[in-house]
Each structure stands twice: as structure tokens, then as C-alpha cells.
C-alpha positions in Angstrom: -41.0 59.9 45.3 -37.7 59.5 43.5 -34.4 59.1 45.4 -31.9 61.9 44.6 -29.0 59.5 44.7 -30.7 57.5 42.0 -31.2 60.4 39.7 -34.8 60.6 40.9 -35.5 57.1 39.7 -37.6 54.9 42.0 -36.0 51.7 43.4 -38.6 49.8 41.4 -37.2 51.3 38.2 -33.6 50.1 39.0 -34.5 46.5 40.0 -32.7 43.9 38.0 -35.3 41.6 36.4 -34.0 38.1 35.9 -35.8 35.8 33.4 -38.1 33.2 35.0 -36.5 29.7 35.1 -37.8 27.4 32.4 -40.2 24.9 33.8 -39.6 21.3 32.7 -42.9 19.9 31.7 -41.8 16.4 31.0 -39.5 15.1 33.7 -39.3 11.5 32.4 -35.8 10.3 31.2 -35.1 10.6 27.5 -35.3 7.3 25.7 -31.7 7.6 24.6 -29.2 8.8 27.2 -26.1 10.6 25.7 -23.0 10.3 27.9 -19.9 12.4 27.9 -17.9 9.4 26.7 -20.2 9.1 23.7 -19.8 12.8 22.8 -16.0 12.5 23.0 -16.0 9.3 20.9 -18.2 10.9 18.2 -15.9 13.9 18.2 -12.9 11.7 17.7 -14.6 9.8 14.9 -15.3 13.1 13.1 -11.7 14.0 13.5 -10.6 10.7 12.1 -12.8 11.0 9.1 -11.1 14.3 8.3 -7.6 12.9 8.4 -6.0 13.2 5.0 -2.5 13.1 3.6 -0.8 16.4 3.0 -2.7 18.4 0.4 -1.1 17.9 -3.0 -2.5 17.6 -6.5 -1.3 14.0 -6.6 -0.3 12.9 -3.1 3.0 11.1 -3.2 3.7 7.6 -2.0 6.1 9.0 0.6 3.3 11.1 2.1 1.1 8.1 2.7 4.0 6.1 4.1 4.9 8.9 6.6 1.2 8.9 7.7 1.2 5.1 8.2 4.5 5.2 10.2 3.1 8.0 12.3 0.1 5.9 13.2 2.3 2.9 13.9 4.5 4.9 16.3 1.3 5.8 18.2 0.2 2.2 18.4 -2.7 2.6 15.9 -2.0 -0.6 13.9 -5.5 -0.6 12.3 -5.2 2.9 11.1 -1.6 2.3 9.8 -2.8 -0.7 7.8 -5.7 1.4 6.5 -3.2 4.0 5.2 -1.2 1.4 3.3 -4.3 -0.3 1.9 -5.7 3.0 0.7 -2.5 4.0 -1.1 -2.3 0.6 -2.8 -5.8 1.1 -4.0 -5.0 4.7 -5.3 -1.4 4.5 -6.5 -0.6 0.8 -7.3 0.2 1.8 -10.9 2.1 5.0 -10.0 5.7 5.3 -11.1 6.8 5.4 -7.4 4.8 2.3 -6.5 7.8 0.1 -6.0 8.7 2.3 -3.0 5.4 1.5 -1.4 5.2 -2.3 -1.2 8.5 -3.0 0.7 7.4 -0.7 3.6 3.9 -2.2 3.6 5.3 -5.8 3.7 7.8 -4.8 6.4 4.9 -3.3 8.4 3.0 -6.6 8.2 6.2 -8.4 9.3 6.4 -6.2 12.4 2.8 -7.2 13.1 3.7 -10.9 12.9 1.6 -11.3 9.8 4.0 -13.1 7.5 1.3 -14.5 5.2 -0.1 -11.0 4.6 3.5 -9.8 3.9 4.0 -12.6 1.4 0.8 -11.7 -0.4 2.0 -8.1 -0.6 5.3 -9.1 -2.2 3.6 -11.4 -4.7 1.1 -8.7 -5.6 3.9 -6.2 -6.1 5.9 -8.5 -8.3 2.9 -9.1 -10.5 2.3 -5.4 -10.9 5.7 -3.7 -10.9 7.5 -3.7 -14.3 10.5 -6.0 -14.1 12.9 -3.2 -14.9 11.9 -1.5 -11.6 11.6 -4.6 -9.4 15.2 -5.6 -8.7 15.2 -4.4 -5.1 11.8 -5.9 -4.6 13.0 -9.3 -5.7 16.0 -9.1 -3.3 13.7 -8.2 -0.4 11.3 -11.0 -1.3 14.1 -13.6 -1.5 15.4 -12.5 1.9 11.8 -12.6 3.3 11.3 -16.2 2.1 14.7 -17.3 3.5 13.5 -16.0 6.9 9.9 -17.1 6.9 9.3 -19.5 4.0 9.6 -23.2 3.7 11.9 -25.0 1.2 9.3 -24.6 -1.6 8.8 -20.9 -0.9 12.5 -20.3 -1.0 12.9 -22.1 -4.3 10.1 -20.2 -5.8 11.6 -16.9 -4.7 15.0 -17.8 -6.2 13.4 -19.0 -9.4 11.6 -15.7 -9.6 14.8 -13.7 -9.1 16.6 -15.7 -11.9 13.6 -15.3 -14.1 13.8 -11.5 -13.6 17.5 -11.6 -14.5 16.9 -13.5 -17.8 14.0 -11.2 -18.7 16.3 -8.2 -18.2 19.0 -9.8 -20.4 16.7 -10.8 -23.4 15.0 -7.3 -23.2 18.4 -5.6 -23.6 19.5 -8.0 -26.4 16.7 -10.1 -28.0 19.3 -11.8 -30.2 21.2 -13.1 -27.3 20.2 -16.8 -27.8 22.4 -18.0 -25.0 20.3 -16.1 -22.6 17.1 -17.5 -24.2 18.5 -21.0 -23.8 19.3 -20.4 -20.1 15.8 -19.0 -19.6 14.2 -22.0 -21.3 16.2 -24.4 -19.1 15.1 -22.5 -16.0 11.4 -22.9 -17.0 12.0 -26.6 -17.9 13.4 -27.1 -14.4 10.2 -25.6 -12.9 8.0 -27.8 -15.2 5.3 -25.3 -16.1 4.4 -26.3 -19.7 2.6 -23.0 -20.4 5.6 -20.9 -19.4 8.0 -23.2 -21.2 6.0 -22.8 -24.4 5.7 -19.1 -23.9 9.5 -18.6 -23.6 10.1 -20.8 -26.6 7.7 -18.8 -28.8 9.2 -15.5 -27.6 12.7 -16.7 -28.5 11.7 -18.0 -31.9 10.0 -14.7 -32.7 13.4 -13.0 -32.6 14.5 -14.0 -36.1 18.1 -13.0 -36.8 19.1 -10.7 -39.6 19.5 -12.7 -42.9 23.2 -11.8 -43.3 24.3 -12.6 -39.7 25.3 -16.3 -39.9 26.6 -16.3 -36.3 23.1 -15.7 -35.0 21.6 -18.4 -37.2 24.0 -21.0 -35.9 22.5 -20.6 -32.4 18.9 -19.8 -33.5 18.3 -23.1 -35.4 18.8 -25.0 -32.1 15.6 -23.4 -30.8 13.6 -25.5 -33.3 
């Protein structure tokens, strides 16, 4: 008979029926045991894979450098280096690229990797137009004075002077005094191919027929 306090429901009707516990049929250990450490590590790896520079149509060099410096401040040297290497791969020909290589080289200096820093400077000087590389040359010369041997320092100084002469003859191809200085520089280095190249470039700048003052200097190139 129903209980009036239960609205005439029987006690059997109001019993809470819990699901039966699942029986484990196979109690042998799984062949691969997954630990909490492994789960956390995999989660971190997934997060790392999702790290990207700030979303922009064309991420700027400065964005990548900020990421690299952030990683360096947190002691993540490998991740910082990876940021720099990735931006070199993506933006080495970008108009802002000259602002990338000096921080990259200085990062390697901080890591006591002077040879890696030297390679970065040389790579940059081979790829950055000379008109945008003045600061880069200054940094490279200072780097060689600190870390290089006598030969390395001389090469850096020659490179800086070469840059200066290139700038002069670009501004005024008929400035034969600058061409002569440039040729003497290459002769002091002794690279026959470069000497020949500078001579040929100088000779190609034939003066205007009516300008005798140019011809008086030009004929000495022959």
C-alpha cells in the first residue's frame, strides 16, 4: 500500500537506481602506459606548434624579433634561434631585412657562438644592397675587432672601404679618381677577378665626347 507522505508511491518506486559498475574484463596492463608527464608534454608540444607571430598580411621583421627576444628572456635559446632562422628564410629579401641580421648576429654573440655570428654578418652583406648596408658594415667591423684575428679584421676593413667606393661610383660613374682608388684597393687585396671586374666597370663609363677634362683621366684606365 502506498505511503501518504510519498503521494501514495511505494518506497520501491522512489528508490534511486544507480548504474551497475562496469566490469573490467581484461585486467592485464596496457602495452603502452601513458603518464601524466607525457600528457603534459604532448599538450605543451601542441601549444608550441600553434605559436605564430602576430597576425598580419605580411608579418614584419620587428614582430619576429620581438618573439625571439621574448623566448630569449625566458631562457628558450633553441626557440629564439628558430624564430630568427625562420624569419631569415621568409624575409631575407624584404626591404626591412637589414634590421634583422644585426639582432640575429648579436643573439649568437650572447650565446658565445662567434662563428655563427660571423656567418650571419657575411650572409647579410652578400644579400643586402650596398646602399642599405652601411650600418651593417660598421657592426661587422666592430665585431671582427672584438672576435676576429688580424686577417678577419683586415677583410672587414677592406669590405667597408669597398662599400664606400661602390657608393661613390654609383653616385657619379664619371668620377675616375674614385675608380682609381677602388682599383688600387682591389690590387692591394690581390684578387685578379675582382681587379678585372672593377677595371671593366670603370672603362664602360665612357665620358661625353665634348668633356676633355674627363678624357684626361679616363685614358689612364687603359
